[in-house]
N, C-alpha and C positions, 0 to 999 in steps of 0.2 A: 097283531098286539104284541105278539112275542118279537117283532123285528123291533120295535117298538123298545119295549125294556132291556135290548139287548144296547139300543143306540143311546139310554136313558141312563145307563150303566156305565157306558163309555165317558158320555159326557162329562157324569161325575163323577168320573175317575181323573177325569181329565185337568177337572176344576180344582181338585182336591189335589196334582200334583205342584198344581201353578201354585197353588195357596202356599205351601211348603217348599217349593223352590224361596216364593218370595219373603217367605219368613227366616228360611237360612239366611239370606240375604242380607237384612234386617238385622239379625240376630249377630252373623260375624262383621258386621261396621259396628254393633254397640260393642263388640269382644275389642276390637280396633281400639274404639275411642276409651274404653276401660285401661286399656293398657298402656294407652298415650296418656292417664292421669287425666282427660276431658270430661270427666264423670255428669256434668252436666248435658253433654252431648249421648253418650253413653244412656243414661236413664230416660231420655228422650225416645232413644230408639229400643232400647227395652219396655217401654211401655208401648210403642208401635208394636213390635213383637207378639206382644198380651192383645191388644187390637185384633190380629189377625188371629191365634191361637191362645184363647185365653187359658186353658191348660196347660200350656209349656211348662213344664219342673224348670228346663232349664233357665228358663226367662225371670217366672217367678226366682227361683235361687238367686240370682243375680242381681234381680232388683234388690233385694231382700239383705245382699250383702251391701250395694249400695248406702241403702237407710242405715243399715249399721254405721257404717262409714262417717256418714252424716249426723250420727247421733241421734236417729232416730229409732229408739230401742226398740217401742213396744211396734212399729209399721214394718221396720226390719222383722222381727219373729213372726209377726201375720203373715208375710211372705216367706219366710222357710218353712213355717209351718204348714203352710200349702202345696209348697213343694213335695215336701214329704209326702203326704196325702194323695199329690199324684203319682210320685214313684214312691212308694212304700219303700223297694227294696231297696234304694241307694246307701250306700255305706256313709257316703260324703258326705249329704244332705244332713242324714240321722244325727252325724256325728257333730257337725255344728248345730243342730237344735238342740241335741245335749247339752253339750258347753253353755251357750245360751241358759238353757235351764238353772245347770249348773251355779252360774255365776251370780243365779238369783237367787241359789240358796231355794229353789222351789223342787223338793224331793219328788211330792204328789207328782206332776206333770213330768220330770224328769226319768223316775223309773222304768214307766212303759217303753218309754223310746230306747232307753239303755239295753232291754230285753229285748226290742227287736233286736237291736246291734248285736247282740248276744248269740241271737239265733242264726244270722246272717254271716257270721262270723267265731264260729263255734271254737276258733284257738284263741282267740283273743280275751287274757285272762285277767287284763286290766279293767276290760270290761267289767270283769264277775266284780273286784275288789271295789269297783267303785257301788256295783248293785248292794255287798257285804255292806258298805260305809252308809249308804241311803235307808237299806231296813234298818239296821241298827238306829238312823235316826228317826225315822217313821215307827220305830217299837216294833217292827214285825221279826221278830226273833226268828222264829223258824222259817223263815226265807232266807235272811240272812245266812244261818246254817245251812240250809241250801243251796246258796253262792259258794260257800265255802267247800263245800262238799263237789261242787262241779269245777271246782280250780284243784284239789285234788286229782279228779279222772283224767284233768288236762295233766299236772305237772306231777304230779305222785303226792304221797303223802310227807310234810314239811312239820319243822318247828314252829315256825311262826305260825300257820295255819290251824295247828294242834292247839296252840294257844289262843288263837282267836277264838275257837271251838266252845275252848276250855270257859274260856271267859261266859259267853252266851250262853252255856249250860248251868255254870253257875247263875246269870242274873234271871235264867228261868226257874231257878231253884231244881234242876234236875243234877244232886250231886252225883250221882253215879255214872250217868252219861260224861259229868264234866271230867270224874278223875279217869276213866276209863282213856278220855285222851292222854293225858297226864302218861300213863303205864303204857300206852301206846307208843310214847315218844322213847322211856325207856327199851321197851322192847324192840323197836326199831334199830337203837344206835346202844348197845349196850356197852360200847367200850367210850362214849363217849361224854368223859364226866362232868362236864362244865354243863352238859346239856341235863343232865341230871340233877346237878344245883339249882338249873332253873327251874324244876320240876318243885326241886324240895323249897324253893321261895313262892312258888304258886300254894305249896299245900299251906304252909306257915301263912300265907295271906289268908288261905280261907278257913285258916284258925284248927286246922288237924297239924297239930305242935309232935306229937309224935312220930307221926308218918314224916315227916321234915327231918327230923331229928336222924331218925333211922336211914339216911337218906343219905345226912352229911355223916355218919357214921360209916357209913358202906365207901363213902367216895375216900374218906381220911384214912381208911385201911390200906385203899391204895396210889391215893395220891397226897399224903400230906402236905405240903407244903406249895396244892393248888391257891392260886390266889383268891379266886373265885369263894371258892368254900371257906376262907378268913375271912373275906367284907361278909358273906352272906352269915356266917355265926357271929362277927362282930353286930349285923343287923338286928342278929335273935339276942345278944345279951342286953342290949339298946331295950327293943320293943319292952322287954320282959325286965326291967328297973337296973338288970347285974351291973350297974355303971361301973364300979369299980374294973370287974373283968372286961368290960367295953372299950374302956381305955388302957386299961393294959396290954389288950390287944392293937388297939390304935397303935402306942406307941411302942411297941416292940417291933409292927409291921415299916413303920415309918421309920425309925433310924438303924431299921438291921441292914446294913453294907449291900447283903445282894438284895433288895427289895428293888425293883425296878423303879425306871423314873414315873411312868406312867401311873406306877401302884401309888407311888410319893403323893401327885396330883389327887387323884381319888381322895387320899385320906386327909393331903390339907383342903380339900373342898369343902369337905364333910367338919371338919375343924372350923373354919370360915363358915360353917351353917350354923355350929353350935354359938359361933361369937355372935350372929343376927338374932339368935335365940333371947341370949343371955350375953351383955358383956361383960361378966366375971371372968369367961373363961381369956379373955383377949389377952392379958398377960403369958397364960400359958403356950396361946397360939404362935406370943411375936418370941418367948424362950424357944419355940421348937422350930421358929426359920434363924434363930441364934447359932442354934445347936448343927442345924443338918447344916447350913452356907458357911460354917466354920471348917468342914469337911473340903480339898477339893471337889472344884464342881466338872463333872463330867458332860453337862447340857444345862441350857439353861432354863429348865422346866419349873426348879421351886423361885428361882430368881422372878420369874413371870407371875408365878403366883403372889409372890410375898407384894409384887409391885400392886396387881389386883387389890390383895387386902390396901395398901396404902391409900388408894385411890377410894376406897368404899369405908376406910375410918378416916376420911377428910387428912389425912397426915399431911405435912410442905409440900410443898413441890419439888424446896430442892432438896427432902425426904428421899422420893420419886424418884427424881433424876439422880441420886446416887444409887440406887439400887439400878439403872439404868445403865450409868456408868460401868458398873461389873457385870452386866451383859455383854456388855463389849468387850468386856478383857475375856470371858468365855467365847464368845460368839461375836468376832470386829466385823460381819456384816448384817448382825442383826437389826434388821427394818423398823421393827417396831421400837426398837431402842433409840435409834438413831433419828428417828423421825420425834418421838418425843424428845429427845434433846436440843434437835433442830429448833423446834420450837420456844423451848425454855428459853436458851440462849438469845434469837432471835426477840423475842419477847424483852430478856434482860437488857436490850443493846447491848449484847458481848460480843463484840464482832471476829474478836482471837476466840471462841468457841465456836460460835458460826461457822468461822473458817474451819476449823480442827473438824468438827462433826462433816461439814460439807466434804472436806476432802475425802475423811475417812467414807463417804456415802460414794463418789466418784468414783475410787478404787472398786469398792464389791460391785456397785451396780452401774456404773458407769453412761446406762442408759434412760437414767433416772433423769429427766433435766431439771426436778427442781433441787437436786445438789448444785446444779450449776448454778442456777439461779441465786441460791442464798450466796455462791460461794463468791458470786461477780460481786455483788453487793456487798458483801464482806468489803474486800479488795477494794474497790472502789471508794469506798470508806477511805480508806486506809491511802488513799491516795494512787493506789496499784495501779491505773487506770489502762495501761499497755494489758496486763498479767488478765485484768477483768473482762476486758474485752475480746483476748484470744479463748479463756474457760465457756464464754459465756455461747459464743460461734462454734466450740465444740460440743456445746450441750445441744445450740439447735439441730449441728448434724448427724446426730447419733439419736435421736429422739424416738420413742417409740411411736407407732403410730395411732395409741388410746390416751397419747397426753393431752390435757384437758386444751381446749385451746384458748383458754383464759391466760391459764399458764405462762402458754408461747406468747401470748399480746403482753405480758411481764416482762419477761426475758427480753423481748424487741425494745420493750421499752426502756427499759435499763441500757440498753444497749446504745441506742439513740440519745440518750444524757452521758454517755462516755464518750460517745463520738464528738459531740457536740465541747467538753469539755477539752477535747485534745484538736479542736478549733478543724473537724471535720464535717463540716456541717453536708454537703451533699449524702453522706453518708449515714448523718442524723436523722436527715427527713425524712431518709428512704427509708431505716429502721424505725422512725415514726409510724409511716404508710403501713407500712409492714403488720406492724402493734396493732395497726386499725382495722386490718383487716380481719385479723383473728377476734376482736373483742371492738367493736365501734363504739363504746361507748366507756373505756378505757378511761377514765378521770382523770387521773396523773399524766398518761401519754397526750391528755388531750389538752391540759396548763401547760404540760412546757412545751409542747410543739405550737403553739398560738404563742406564749408568750416571744418564742423564739423567734417567730414569725417578725413578731410586734417590731422585734429592737432591729431586726434588718428594713424592716419598712415593706416587707412585701405580704403580696395576699392576706392584706389587712381584713377585707370583707369574711377571708376564709376563719382567720385565725380569728374575726369577733364572733362568728356561727359556734365554734369549738369551743370558745373563752363560756359563752353565754350556759352551754348544755353543763360547763363542770358548776356554775354557780345554781342553774335550776336543781341538779344533784345535791348541794351543799353549800344551800343560801349563806349558811353562815360562817363560812372556810373562808379567812382571811387573804391569804394564798391567793385562791381563786378570784376572791373580790378585786383585788389586788391587780391581779393581770387582767379581769374585764377593764377596768376603771384604766388601763397605762394603755390597752388597747384602741377605746373610744378616746385617749387623750393622744395617739394617734395618729387617730382620725378627726383630730383637732374639734370634736364633739366634746368641746371641754364641761359644759355645763352640766350634761351626764357624767362625763367622768367623776367631777367634784361627788356627783347624788354619789353615786358607789364606792368611790374612798372616802367618805365621811363614817361607812360603817367600817372600814379600816385604822383608821386615823380622825378622831374627831377631835377637830379644835377645841371643841367647847371644854375638853378635859383639861384639869391644869399641866403645867411642864412636868409636877415631881410625878402624877399620874403617868403622863406619856412615857418618860423616864423608866420607871422601875414595872411598865409592862414586859413583862420575858416575850410573849410573845410578838412583840413589834420587832420589827428588824430595822436596822437604821437605814435599809434601802425603801423599804416601803415608808420611812416617814420623808423619807428624800422625795420619790414618787409625791405623796401628799403636797408636797411644796412644790413641787415642776408644778402640780395644777391647779395652784393658786396662783401661781407667779398669772397661768395664761386666765386665771378669770379677775386677772386687775385686782389682786390683793396680796399685794408685795409685802404688807406687813408680816399676814398669816406665813408667807412663802418664807422669808427670811426665818422668822422665828422657828417655821419648821426646819428648817435646813439648821443650821445653829442646833437644834435636837439631833437630829439624823447624827451630825458631827460628835455631838457628845456620848453616844453608843458605842462608838469603837469597837465594831463587830466587824469591822474590815469589808460590809458589803456593799457599802456605798461607793459610787462613780468616782473617777478620779478630779473630776469638775468639780466635785463638792461645796472646795476652798473657795474655788472662783465665784461661784455664784452669792456665798457670804461677801466677799470681799465684794464683790460689784455690784452687788442687792440686786441680781436680775438675773434669770433663769440662761443656762449656757447649754448649747445642745454639746 
């Protein structure tokens, strides 16, 4: 009997080893599939692992991650929770579960998980900080204070922890304990005047004005020009209704030549806040800006604050840009000003302004392809095609890796347009292909590429597909409709070409209406005439050709005169 028991134990051990070996094999295969992003196979393999060993925490955990990836949050969370139950001391499992609970703002479930993590990783004060926040959220002030005490044991006393404990003791209405925290702060750093001011402000907020003013007086004796002390005193004057003293101190600090720029910004922010509360303060604020900006500027902080106020008060775009031009006088490479002015000039179709700002931007930020893009377009508008192409090519060469692909696409698109104007068709089509690699629905590129292919009579099926995508996006754009109609015309599909061209040039409109329509260029009307000529309506075609000639915008073909003279289409 004893011998039989030994044989049975050995047999069970062998079966257990085989099962573990089988589990390990399928688990490794599942990991391979997951790393290869074959998530369907990975899930099947993890599920098979759980068939072999339903208690395996690693399989449960990875199944949970897969479900989370597939956005099945409730199922994924259930698997992660089971993994934590099977392996309660695994910090990685616990951290994932805690993150899931925190993402759902479920403090009740997150707290015990974080407490378990804190017991396993006793040196992690970040876990304790999360517990402080969660205990405060659920109203358990005692445990929040306890977590802060544990942080102090790890890292030693700190102003931040003491202030938090002060606030929590105040919530419990244990004012003696609260003020002990503040006193301890001062005792630990007797020479830190800024810390004393923080303590004084807390007393002030707690309503203990006498103790706060005593601390301010102590600091004033040692550091009479302390900036934080002056700001705290200003706050005191405002809170107790001493507006004259408040304004007097604010103006004294604001206009003092030795006041640091950072202080001026804080004071201007308070001024702007006053204007937000009461618009009658606006003239005083404007006068403050004028006074400050009448002096030579060492930095741009006041100017940027003025621009921010101009935006808030809905001043004109021109006024804001005038301030931005002043910013560039102080800091020629200031990106905020450069971008604001570049956008402004672009909206105004001011090619000279765009060129000036773009050149400045390239001088200081040569890696920013946006400046090359706008400069290239401005030069192209001025028919400086060679210079424009060089600028765009250089921008593409030195662009940063994080540049948005849509911007790269636009650069290639403009480069394609320039090459085509230079009669470099192969280079133009290559540039368009590159543009569509970076943004396959670049609508302007699709239109131009399709139109130029149709003029050559090449790849018309591809041209039609590209053009059709443009009118799907903008069905009322007459330029895109004209391109699509013209491609159908080149494919000899005249009836369909006419149906689309009628949306651009409706022959039922009077001659006066068509000539007065500034959106209709001569070449569009000429195209309409060509299409009608092939639809056996020569009289309508002749009428449209004559109207196209009257447009006199130099967009029509050289054959237009012959078409009119011979009263027929000439290729």
